[in-house]
C-alpha positions in Angstrom: 142.3 43.1 97.8 143.7 45.3 100.5 141.8 48.2 99.0 138.5 46.3 99.3 139.4 45.2 102.9 140.3 48.7 104.0 137.0 50.1 102.7 135.0 47.2 104.2 136.5 47.9 107.7 135.9 51.6 107.3 132.2 51.2 106.3 131.6 48.6 109.0 132.9 50.7 111.8 131.3 53.8 110.4 127.8 52.3 110.4 128.1 49.9 113.4 127.4 52.5 116.1 124.1 53.5 114.4 123.2 49.9 113.7 123.6 48.9 117.4 121.4 51.8 118.6 118.9 51.1 115.9 118.5 47.5 117.0 118.0 48.7 120.6 115.3 51.3 119.8 113.4 49.2 117.2 112.7 46.8 120.0 110.7 49.5 121.7 108.1 49.4 118.9 105.5 46.8 119.6 104.2 47.1 116.0 107.4 46.8 113.9 107.8 49.2 111.0 108.3 47.9 107.4 112.0 47.2 106.8 111.8 49.0 103.4 110.6 52.2 105.2 113.3 51.8 107.9 116.1 51.5 105.3 114.7 54.5 103.3 114.5 56.8 106.2 118.0 55.7 107.4 119.4 56.3 103.9 117.9 59.7 103.6 119.3 60.6 107.0 122.8 59.6 105.8 122.5 61.7 102.7 121.7 64.8 104.7 125.2 64.9 106.3 126.5 66.6 103.2 124.1 69.5 103.1 124.5 69.8 106.9 128.3 70.2 106.5 127.7 72.8 103.7 125.3 74.9 105.8 127.4 74.6 108.9 130.5 75.7 107.0 128.7 78.7 105.5 127.3 79.7 108.9 130.6 79.6 110.6 132.3 81.7 107.8 129.5 84.3 108.1 129.8 84.4 111.9 133.5 85.0 111.7 132.9 88.1 109.6 131.0 89.7 112.5 134.2 89.8 114.7 132.4 88.6 117.8 134.2 87.4 120.9 135.5 83.8 120.6 133.0 82.7 123.3 129.9 84.2 121.5 131.2 82.7 118.2 131.5 79.3 119.7 128.0 79.5 121.3 126.3 80.6 118.1 128.2 77.9 116.1 127.3 75.1 118.5 123.6 76.0 119.1 122.6 77.5 115.7 125.2 76.5 113.2 125.3 72.9 114.3 122.4 71.9 116.6 119.7 73.9 114.8 120.8 72.9 111.3 121.2 69.2 112.1 118.0 68.8 114.1 116.0 70.6 111.4 117.4 68.4 108.6 116.7 65.2 110.5 113.2 66.4 111.2 112.8 67.3 107.5 113.2 63.7 106.5 110.4 62.6 108.7 108.2 65.5 107.8 108.5 64.9 104.1 108.5 61.1 104.1 106.5 59.9 107.1 104.0 62.3 108.7 101.5 61.9 105.8 102.3 58.3 105.1 99.9 55.5 106.1 102.7 53.8 108.0 102.5 56.6 110.5 99.6 55.1 112.4 100.4 55.4 116.1 102.0 58.1 118.3 105.2 56.2 119.1 106.0 56.0 115.4 107.1 59.6 115.5 109.9 58.8 118.0 110.9 55.6 116.1 111.2 57.4 112.7 113.0 60.4 114.2 115.5 58.0 115.8 115.9 56.1 112.5 116.6 59.4 110.6 119.0 60.5 113.3 121.0 57.3 113.3 121.2 57.4 109.5 122.6 61.0 109.9 125.0 59.8 112.6 126.2 57.0 110.3 126.9 59.4 107.5 128.7 61.7 109.9 130.8 58.8 111.2 131.8 57.9 107.7 132.9 61.4 107.0 135.0 61.5 110.2 136.6 58.2 109.6 137.3 58.7 105.9 140.9 60.1 106.5 141.8 56.9 108.3 141.2 54.3 105.6 144.5 52.6 105.9 145.4 49.3 107.7 147.8 51.1 110.1 144.8 53.1 111.4 142.4 50.2 112.0 142.9 50.5 115.8 142.1 54.2 115.6 139.0 53.6 113.5 137.8 51.1 116.2 138.5 53.6 119.0 136.7 56.5 117.3 133.7 54.2 116.4 133.4 53.1 120.0 133.6 56.7 121.3 130.9 57.8 118.8 128.7 54.9 119.8 128.8 56.1 123.4 128.6 59.8 122.6 127.7 61.5 119.3 125.6 58.7 117.8 123.7 58.3 121.0 123.2 62.1 121.2 121.7 62.2 117.7 119.2 59.5 118.6 118.2 61.1 121.8 117.9 64.7 120.5 115.8 63.6 117.6 113.7 61.3 119.8 112.8 64.4 121.9 111.3 66.0 118.8 109.6 62.8 117.9 108.0 62.6 121.4 106.4 66.0 120.9 105.2 65.1 117.5 103.7 62.0 119.0 101.9 64.1 121.7 100.1 65.9 118.8 99.1 62.6 117.0 95.4 62.9 118.0 95.5 66.7 118.4 97.2 68.0 115.3 96.1 71.6 116.0 98.6 71.6 118.8 101.5 70.3 116.7 103.0 73.7 116.0 103.4 74.6 119.7 104.5 71.1 120.7 107.1 71.1 117.9 108.5 74.4 119.0 109.0 73.0 122.5 110.6 69.8 121.1 113.0 71.7 118.9 114.0 74.0 121.7 114.8 71.1 124.0 116.6 69.1 121.3 118.7 72.1 120.3 119.6 72.8 123.9 120.6 69.2 124.5 122.6 69.1 121.2 124.3 72.4 121.8 125.2 72.0 125.4 126.6 68.5 124.7 128.8 69.8 121.9 129.9 72.8 124.0 130.7 70.6 127.0 132.7 68.2 124.8 134.9 71.2 123.6 135.3 72.3 127.2 136.2 68.8 128.2 139.0 68.7 125.7 140.4 71.8 127.5 140.5 69.9 130.8 137.0 69.8 132.2 135.4 66.7 133.6 133.4 64.2 131.5 130.5 64.5 134.0 128.5 67.1 132.1 128.2 65.4 128.7 127.6 62.0 130.4 124.9 63.5 132.6 123.2 65.2 129.6 123.0 61.8 127.8 121.8 59.9 130.9 119.1 62.4 131.8 117.9 62.5 128.2 117.9 58.7 127.9 115.6 58.5 131.0 113.3 61.2 129.4 113.1 59.2 126.2 112.3 56.0 128.1 109.5 57.9 129.8 108.5 59.3 126.4 108.0 55.8 124.8 105.8 54.7 127.7 103.8 57.9 127.6 103.0 57.7 123.9 102.1 54.0 124.2 99.6 54.9 127.0 98.1 57.7 124.9 97.5 55.3 122.0 96.0 52.6 124.2 93.8 55.2 126.0 92.6 56.6 122.6 91.7 53.1 121.3 89.7 52.3 124.5 87.7 55.6 124.1 86.7 54.8 120.5 
């Protein structure tokens, strides 16, 4: 019985941060997406945490062999080994499962599905991080970590992927521009993801929390603008038909 309870608490707090943000962002979609599609993309996002961990570990081991300075090693690890790998894998879910699907029928869907994939990924990441704490004595610690990741890493995943989704949405009616727009989206998402991770590490060394907090707030404002922009593009296109 305790075994079942321990795992129930662990799974609940691992998925809860993603579930709360998912509910928030799904309300931004005037035309709700099918629940089956939401669950599928969320689940695929969760599964990709394992290959992400594999690629990140391989990258870090290869970088160490170059005998670079600790600072350069950290920068390459944060921006390439983590940010680039994770943003690409989250995008891969949407590219393979959504972009050619009939359900992808309005620009804002790109942001919605990128966020869903990202929150699935974050949920999988949360479960991996919390897994060593599956004992009753650590329930308080599980709650604390879950709360911190709700405010930080889980939110970051949603925002960085939403940036890519925004630029995909901009190309909805002009697919010939998708390559260039995707490049911009990926660059911004990787910079956000990388700088956030880097600032968190520096914060642990004694720096202020202002930098990661500012990055999230500025990005959240941009994403809010992005939703409004894509909805206007869709309405304008329909009026011109």
